[in-house]
C-alpha atoms as a printed R data frame, in Angstrom:
    type eleno elety resid chain resno       x        y       z
1   ATOM     1    CA   MET     A     1 -18.782 -157.012  21.925
2   ATOM     2    CA   ARG     A     2 -18.688 -157.549  25.672
3   ATOM     3    CA   ILE     A     3 -16.155 -159.921  27.212
4   ATOM     4    CA   GLU     A     4 -16.996 -161.658  30.476
5   ATOM     5    CA   PHE     A     5 -14.149 -162.126  32.932
6   ATOM     6    CA   GLU     A     6 -13.197 -162.561  36.568
7   ATOM     7    CA   ARG     A     7 -10.187 -161.259  38.500
8   ATOM     8    CA   ASP     A     8  -7.460 -163.443  39.926
9   ATOM     9    CA   HIS     A     9  -5.708 -163.022  43.265
10  ATOM    10    CA   GLU     A    10  -3.558 -160.238  41.767
11  ATOM    11    CA   GLY     A    11  -6.578 -158.412  40.417
12  ATOM    12    CA   LYS     A    12  -5.782 -159.233  36.794
13  ATOM    13    CA   PRO     A    13  -8.710 -159.968  34.473
14  ATOM    14    CA   VAL     A    14  -8.947 -163.671  33.587
15  ATOM    15    CA   GLY     A    15 -11.500 -165.789  31.785
16  ATOM    16    CA   ARG     A    16 -14.367 -167.574  33.469
17  ATOM    17    CA   PRO     A    17 -13.671 -171.122  34.705
18  ATOM    18    CA   ALA     A    18 -14.532 -173.785  32.130
19  ATOM    19    CA   GLU     A    19 -17.746 -175.531  33.082
20  ATOM    20    CA   PHE     A    20 -16.706 -178.923  31.708
21  ATOM    21    CA   ASP     A    21 -14.155 -181.610  32.396
22  ATOM    22    CA   GLY     A    22 -12.653 -183.502  29.494
23  ATOM    23    CA   PRO     A    23 -13.487 -183.587  25.787
24  ATOM    24    CA   ALA     A    24 -16.930 -183.765  24.220
25  ATOM    25    CA   PRO     A    25 -17.765 -186.808  22.088
26  ATOM    26    CA   ARG     A    26 -17.401 -186.452  18.352
27  ATOM    27    CA   PRO     A    27 -20.621 -186.424  16.329
28  ATOM    28    CA   SER     A    28 -21.244 -189.971  15.141
29  ATOM    29    CA   GLY     A    29 -23.270 -189.188  12.032
30  ATOM    30    CA   ASP     A    30 -26.471 -190.585  13.527
31  ATOM    31    CA   GLU     A    31 -29.717 -189.351  12.003
32  ATOM    32    CA   LEU     A    32 -31.072 -185.988  13.148
33  ATOM    33    CA   VAL     A    33 -34.840 -186.039  12.757
34  ATOM    34    CA   GLY     A    34 -37.176 -183.052  12.650
35  ATOM    35    CA   ASP     A    35 -40.760 -182.428  11.578
36  ATOM    36    CA   ARG     A    36 -39.850 -181.246   8.079
37  ATOM    37    CA   VAL     A    37 -36.402 -182.645   7.379
38  ATOM    38    CA   ARG     A    38 -34.137 -185.501   8.375
39  ATOM    39    CA   LEU     A    39 -30.354 -185.348   8.249
40  ATOM    40    CA   GLU     A    40 -28.453 -188.548   7.550
41  ATOM    41    CA   ARG     A    41 -24.844 -189.353   6.742
42  ATOM    42    CA   LEU     A    42 -24.097 -188.357   3.155
43  ATOM    43    CA   ASP     A    43 -23.772 -191.397   0.885
44  ATOM    44    CA   ALA     A    44 -23.017 -191.440  -2.836
45  ATOM    45    CA   THR     A    45 -25.191 -194.452  -3.633
46  ATOM    46    CA   THR     A    46 -28.188 -193.210  -1.665
47  ATOM    47    CA   HIS     A    47 -28.110 -189.461  -2.245
48  ATOM    48    CA   SER     A    48 -26.112 -188.473  -5.345
49  ATOM    49    CA   ASP     A    49 -28.897 -188.757  -7.912
50  ATOM    50    CA   ASP     A    50 -31.446 -186.843  -5.828
51  ATOM    51    CA   LEU     A    51 -28.973 -184.110  -4.990
52  ATOM    52    CA   PHE     A    52 -27.716 -183.671  -8.541
53  ATOM    53    CA   ALA     A    53 -31.319 -183.325  -9.730
54  ATOM    54    CA   ALA     A    54 -32.069 -180.855  -6.924
55  ATOM    55    CA   PHE     A    55 -28.958 -178.794  -7.721
56  ATOM    56    CA   ASP     A    56 -30.270 -177.814 -11.142
57  ATOM    57    CA   VAL     A    57 -27.202 -177.328 -13.352
58  ATOM    58    CA   GLU     A    58 -28.678 -174.399 -15.265
59  ATOM    59    CA   ALA     A    59 -30.762 -172.650 -12.617
60  ATOM    60    CA   ASP     A    60 -28.320 -173.017  -9.724
61  ATOM    61    CA   ASP     A    61 -24.990 -172.210 -11.367
62  ATOM    62    CA   GLY     A    62 -24.491 -169.289  -8.972
63  ATOM    63    CA   LEU     A    63 -24.927 -171.646  -6.036
64  ATOM    64    CA   TRP     A    64 -21.263 -172.640  -6.322
65  ATOM    65    CA   THR     A    65 -19.717 -169.161  -6.497
66  ATOM    66    CA   TYR     A    66 -18.484 -169.169  -2.902
67  ATOM    67    CA   MET     A    67 -18.142 -172.933  -2.453
68  ATOM    68    CA   GLY     A    68 -14.888 -174.848  -2.596
69  ATOM    69    CA   GLN     A    69 -16.500 -177.473  -4.821
70  ATOM    70    CA   GLY     A    70 -18.599 -177.295  -7.979
71  ATOM    71    CA   PRO     A    71 -20.220 -176.392 -10.218
72  ATOM    72    CA   PHE     A    72 -20.905 -179.917 -11.408
73  ATOM    73    CA   ARG     A    73 -21.835 -180.393 -15.063
74  ATOM    74    CA   SER     A    74 -22.641 -184.081 -14.908
75  ATOM    75    CA   ALA     A    75 -24.149 -186.579 -12.516
76  ATOM    76    CA   ASP     A    76 -20.929 -188.579 -12.622
77  ATOM    77    CA   SER     A    77 -18.754 -185.646 -11.544
78  ATOM    78    CA   PHE     A    78 -21.106 -184.884  -8.691
79  ATOM    79    CA   ARG     A    79 -21.149 -188.536  -7.598
80  ATOM    80    CA   ASP     A    80 -17.352 -188.541  -7.657
81  ATOM    81    CA   TRP     A    81 -17.279 -185.562  -5.309
82  ATOM    82    CA   VAL     A    82 -19.752 -187.175  -2.903
83  ATOM    83    CA   SER     A    83 -17.734 -190.396  -2.992
84  ATOM    84    CA   SER     A    84 -14.599 -188.438  -2.108
85  ATOM    85    CA   VAL     A    85 -16.122 -186.900   1.059
86  ATOM    86    CA   GLU     A    86 -18.702 -189.401   2.300
87  ATOM    87    CA   ALA     A    87 -16.269 -191.248   4.595
88  ATOM    88    CA   SER     A    88 -14.731 -188.073   6.032
89  ATOM    89    CA   ALA     A    89 -14.999 -187.630   9.798
90  ATOM    90    CA   ASP     A    90 -14.071 -183.933   9.660
91  ATOM    91    CA   PRO     A    91 -15.850 -182.470   7.771
92  ATOM    92    CA   LEU     A    92 -18.675 -184.850   8.665
93  ATOM    93    CA   PHE     A    93 -21.196 -184.523   5.843
94  ATOM    94    CA   TYR     A    94 -24.964 -184.903   6.041
95  ATOM    95    CA   ALA     A    95 -27.616 -185.096   3.350
96  ATOM    96    CA   ILE     A    96 -30.742 -183.097   4.153
97  ATOM    97    CA   ILE     A    97 -33.830 -185.148   3.347
98  ATOM    98    CA   ASP     A    98 -37.266 -183.618   2.756
99  ATOM    99    CA   CYS     A    99 -39.576 -185.736   4.935
100 ATOM   100    CA   ALA     A   100 -42.544 -185.097   2.633
101 ATOM   101    CA   THR     A   101 -40.830 -186.378  -0.532
102 ATOM   102    CA   GLU     A   102 -38.024 -188.521   0.939
103 ATOM   103    CA   LYS     A   103 -35.691 -186.763  -1.514
104 ATOM   104    CA   ALA     A   104 -32.282 -185.326  -0.639
105 ATOM   105    CA   VAL     A   105 -32.429 -181.555  -1.180
106 ATOM   106    CA   GLY     A   106 -29.288 -180.212   0.457
107 ATOM   107    CA   VAL     A   107 -25.943 -180.826   2.145
108 ATOM   108    CA   ALA     A   108 -24.364 -179.546   5.360
109 ATOM   109    CA   SER     A   109 -21.534 -180.651   7.620
110 ATOM   110    CA   TYR     A   110 -19.841 -180.351  10.958
111 ATOM   111    CA   LEU     A   111 -16.177 -179.350  10.632
112 ATOM   112    CA   ARG     A   112 -13.224 -178.040  12.619
113 ATOM   113    CA   ILE     A   113 -14.406 -180.418  15.316
114 ATOM   114    CA   ASP     A   114 -12.386 -179.740  18.482
115 ATOM   115    CA   PRO     A   115 -13.650 -182.037  21.269
116 ATOM   116    CA   GLY     A   116 -10.993 -180.903  23.779
117 ATOM   117    CA   ASN     A   117 -12.047 -177.258  23.611
118 ATOM   118    CA   ARG     A   118 -15.664 -178.251  22.859
119 ATOM   119    CA   SER     A   119 -15.805 -176.127  19.731
120 ATOM   120    CA   ILE     A   120 -17.454 -177.150  16.453
121 ATOM   121    CA   GLU     A   121 -18.373 -175.428  13.190
122 ATOM   122    CA   VAL     A   122 -21.268 -175.863  10.782
123 ATOM   123    CA   GLY     A   123 -20.444 -175.404   7.119
124 ATOM   124    CA   TRP     A   124 -20.390 -176.690   3.539
125 ATOM   125    CA   ILE     A   125 -24.045 -175.608   3.545
126 ATOM   126    CA   THR     A   126 -25.434 -176.189   0.063
127 ATOM   127    CA   TYR     A   127 -29.182 -175.738  -0.379
128 ATOM   128    CA   SER     A   128 -31.099 -176.496  -3.545
129 ATOM   129    CA   ARG     A   129 -33.810 -174.097  -4.655
130 ATOM   130    CA   ALA     A   130 -36.375 -176.475  -3.156
131 ATOM   131    CA   LEU     A   131 -34.778 -175.890   0.261
132 ATOM   132    CA   GLN     A   132 -33.644 -172.268   0.132
133 ATOM   133    CA   ARG     A   133 -35.616 -169.735   2.211
134 ATOM   134    CA   THR     A   134 -37.956 -172.379   3.634
135 ATOM   135    CA   PRO     A   135 -38.787 -173.454   7.199
136 ATOM   136    CA   SER     A   136 -37.087 -176.751   6.328
137 ATOM   137    CA   ALA     A   137 -33.810 -174.917   5.759
138 ATOM   138    CA   THR     A   138 -34.026 -173.320   9.191
139 ATOM   139    CA   GLU     A   139 -34.990 -176.611  10.799
140 ATOM   140    CA   ALA     A   140 -31.908 -178.304   9.341
141 ATOM   141    CA   MET     A   141 -29.671 -175.708  10.993
142 ATOM   142    CA   TYR     A   142 -31.636 -175.953  14.252
143 ATOM   143    CA   LEU     A   143 -31.223 -179.741  14.340
144 ATOM   144    CA   MET     A   144 -27.466 -179.512  13.837
145 ATOM   145    CA   ALA     A   145 -27.008 -176.811  16.483
146 ATOM   146    CA   ARG     A   146 -29.194 -178.650  19.001
147 ATOM   147    CA   HIS     A   147 -27.279 -181.883  18.474
148 ATOM   148    CA   ALA     A   148 -23.917 -180.140  18.965
149 ATOM   149    CA   PHE     A   149 -24.979 -178.615  22.268
150 ATOM   150    CA   ASP     A   150 -26.641 -181.842  23.384
151 ATOM   151    CA   LEU     A   151 -23.233 -183.492  22.883
152 ATOM   152    CA   GLY     A   152 -21.716 -180.916  25.218
153 ATOM   153    CA   TYR     A   153 -20.044 -178.514  22.799
154 ATOM   154    CA   HIS     A   154 -19.704 -174.986  24.139
155 ATOM   155    CA   ARG     A   155 -18.957 -173.030  20.980
156 ATOM   156    CA   TYR     A   156 -20.752 -173.281  17.640
157 ATOM   157    CA   GLU     A   157 -19.215 -171.484  14.669
158 ATOM   158    CA   TRP     A   158 -20.282 -170.271  11.234
159 ATOM   159    CA   LYS     A   159 -17.744 -168.973   8.717
160 ATOM   160    CA   CYS     A   160 -18.208 -167.682   5.200
161 ATOM   161    CA   ASN     A   161 -16.700 -165.575   2.462
162 ATOM   162    CA   ALA     A   162 -16.994 -161.978   3.645
163 ATOM   163    CA   LEU     A   163 -18.416 -161.091   0.210
164 ATOM   164    CA   ASN     A   164 -21.188 -163.698   0.498
165 ATOM   165    CA   ALA     A   165 -24.005 -161.401   1.638
166 ATOM   166    CA   PRO     A   166 -26.716 -164.104   1.790
167 ATOM   167    CA   SER     A   167 -24.558 -166.252   4.099
168 ATOM   168    CA   VAL     A   168 -23.785 -163.281   6.356
169 ATOM   169    CA   ALA     A   169 -27.502 -162.490   6.592
170 ATOM   170    CA   ALA     A   170 -28.377 -166.122   7.281
171 ATOM   171    CA   ALA     A   171 -25.851 -166.316  10.117
172 ATOM   172    CA   GLU     A   172 -27.269 -163.302  11.931
173 ATOM   173    CA   ARG     A   173 -30.856 -164.398  11.323
174 ATOM   174    CA   LEU     A   174 -30.074 -167.703  13.054
175 ATOM   175    CA   GLY     A   175 -28.543 -165.916  16.040
176 ATOM   176    CA   PHE     A   176 -24.812 -166.074  15.267
177 ATOM   177    CA   SER     A   177 -22.857 -163.031  16.486
178 ATOM   178    CA   PHE     A   178 -20.246 -161.501  14.201
179 ATOM   179    CA   GLU     A   179 -16.685 -161.880  15.530
180 ATOM   180    CA   GLY     A   180 -14.400 -160.503  12.838
181 ATOM   181    CA   VAL     A   181 -12.905 -160.899   9.371
182 ATOM   182    CA   PHE     A   182  -9.728 -162.845   8.705
183 ATOM   183    CA   ARG     A   183  -8.176 -161.232   5.633
184 ATOM   184    CA   ASP     A   184  -6.744 -163.497   2.911
185 ATOM   185    CA   ALA     A   185  -7.500 -166.437   5.193
186 ATOM   186    CA   VAL     A   186  -7.654 -169.111   2.502
187 ATOM   187    CA   VAL     A   187  -7.499 -169.538  -1.249
188 ATOM   188    CA   VAL     A   188 -10.648 -170.869  -2.911
189 ATOM   189    CA   LYS     A   189 -10.723 -171.655  -6.616
190 ATOM   190    CA   GLY     A   190  -7.563 -169.638  -7.127
191 ATOM   191    CA   ARG     A   191  -8.858 -166.515  -5.340
192 ATOM   192    CA   HIS     A   192  -8.072 -165.076  -1.922
193 ATOM   193    CA   ARG     A   193 -10.973 -165.311   0.509
194 ATOM   194    CA   ASP     A   194 -11.539 -162.942   3.408
195 ATOM   195    CA   THR     A   195 -13.370 -165.091   5.948
196 ATOM   196    CA   ALA     A   196 -16.094 -163.687   8.206
197 ATOM   197    CA   TRP     A   197 -16.433 -165.436  11.572
198 ATOM   198    CA   PHE     A   198 -19.673 -165.836  13.511
199 ATOM   199    CA   ALA     A   199 -20.556 -167.940  16.563
200 ATOM   200    CA   PHE     A   200 -22.848 -168.526  19.467
201 ATOM   201    CA   THR     A   201 -21.935 -170.305  22.679
202 ATOM   202    CA   ALA     A   202 -23.504 -172.564  25.261
203 ATOM   203    CA   THR     A   203 -24.332 -169.427  27.230
204 ATOM   204    CA   ASP     A   204 -26.156 -167.974  24.223
205 ATOM   205    CA   TRP     A   205 -27.822 -171.189  23.121
206 ATOM   206    CA   PRO     A   206 -30.871 -171.340  25.443
207 ATOM   207    CA   LYS     A   207 -32.236 -168.035  24.124
208 ATOM   208    CA   VAL     A   208 -31.198 -168.734  20.529
209 ATOM   209    CA   ARG     A   209 -32.814 -172.165  20.753
210 ATOM   210    CA   ALA     A   210 -36.030 -170.704  22.159
211 ATOM   211    CA   ALA     A   211 -36.173 -168.157  19.320
212 ATOM   212    CA   GLN     A   212 -35.607 -170.806  16.654
213 ATOM   213    CA   GLU     A   213 -38.139 -173.204  18.171
214 ATOM   214    CA   ALA     A   214 -40.774 -170.476  18.467
215 ATOM   215    CA   TRP     A   215 -40.239 -169.533  14.827
216 ATOM   216    CA   LEU     A   216 -40.459 -173.147  13.665
217 ATOM   217    CA   ALA     A   217 -43.655 -173.830  15.633
218 ATOM   218    CA   PRO     A   218 -46.734 -174.542  13.454
219 ATOM   219    CA   GLU     A   219 -48.639 -171.629  14.983
220 ATOM   220    CA   ASN     A   220 -46.064 -169.199  13.543
221 ATOM   221    CA   PHE     A   221 -47.348 -169.943  10.031
222 ATOM   222    CA   ASP     A   222 -50.711 -169.095   8.488
223 ATOM   223    CA   GLU     A   223 -52.840 -171.325   6.278
224 ATOM   224    CA   SER     A   224 -50.737 -170.392   3.239
225 ATOM   225    CA   GLY     A   225 -47.470 -171.209   4.994
226 ATOM   226    CA   ASN     A   226 -46.428 -167.593   5.455
227 ATOM   227    CA   GLN     A   227 -44.583 -166.688   8.646
228 ATOM   228    CA   ARG     A   228 -46.434 -164.582  11.185
229 ATOM   229    CA   SER     A   229 -43.283 -163.334  12.896
230 ATOM   230    CA   ALA     A   230 -39.769 -163.139  11.431
231 ATOM   231    CA   LEU     A   231 -36.948 -165.024  13.128
232 ATOM   232    CA   ARG     A   232 -34.630 -162.058  12.700
233 ATOM   233    CA   LYS     A   233 -36.895 -159.975  14.958
234 ATOM   234    CA   SER     A   234 -36.330 -162.492  17.760
235 ATOM   235    CA   THR     A   235 -32.595 -163.026  17.323
236 ATOM   236    CA   GLU     A   236 -31.350 -159.501  16.629
237 ATOM   237    CA   SER     A   237 -31.486 -158.562  20.318
238 ATOM   238    CA   LEU     A   238 -29.433 -161.665  21.182
239 ATOM   239    CA   LEU     A   239 -26.431 -160.724  19.030
240 ATOM   240    CA   HIS     A   240 -23.330 -159.605  20.908
241 ATOM   241    CA   SER     A   241 -22.086 -157.774  17.814
242 ATOM   242    CA   ARG     A   242 -23.423 -157.172  14.331
243 ATOM   243    CA   TRP     A   243 -22.019 -157.358  10.847
244 ATOM   244    CA   PRO     A   244 -20.583 -153.861  10.157
245 ATOM   245    CA   THR     A   245 -20.726 -151.772   7.038
246 ATOM   246    CA   LEU     A   246 -17.463 -152.708   5.366
247 ATOM   247    CA   THR     A   247 -15.488 -150.903   2.729
248 ATOM   248    CA   VAL     A   248 -15.429 -153.177  -0.290
249 ATOM   249    CA   GLU     A   249 -12.812 -152.309  -2.875
250 ATOM   250    CA   VAL     A   250 -12.889 -153.684  -6.407
251 ATOM   251    CA   ALA     A   251  -9.402 -154.779  -7.379
252 ATOM   252    CA   PRO     A   252  -8.104 -153.182 -10.575
253 ATOM   253    CA   ALA     A   253  -7.881 -155.383 -13.623
254 ATOM   254    CA   PRO     A   254  -4.369 -156.690 -14.268
255 ATOM   255    CA   GLU     A   255  -2.381 -154.892 -16.917
256 ATOM   256    CA   HIS     A   256  -1.343 -156.844 -19.985
């Protein structure tokens, strides 16, 4: 990873001057509208039933492995969870709405919102099977990143369990550069979690944005909806550092 710096009057390396004055505004939860999806503030009354149906209890059980919430075995338990987070300002939760069906098919949020340092994270990303590995899924992430930078944020983060290979791959595909692993960073569902950090910055964003927009353009898809060019091919050259090959050790079973 390269680090950009200047030198002060004593010749010591120092960071670049900040190109902003004062804090960025907090996201308000206003709708984010794309061609395929629309993101709106998560609401238990409006979205719970659609989302519970989309998060198929039997087919998607593994969806919750790395999440702090779930799995949910009943519509009532899922509604209770949505009710408990819908008014939160940080994390600020959105429902992802399929514009073709007007059904909620996923959840995502802004979190660790730091207006003073103009840093913000995207997380709590929970995609139903109807949304996973689709252009709509990518568009949802594009809309959230674009909105953050339009608000004046300068750093956009993605964090995940270091063992969550699909999330690691998704981060790099979208143009997030790997920044390190925080060991035993948090405890999730009674287990230690090593957290992998990724980010791109306002300096990175113009090229990342161009790559995402080019991939999402209608001409990048054939008559059957298959991509003509992969997004990863466009973003891999933009990464400042890549996810390494890590040594993963299986902990021994406890003795009884």
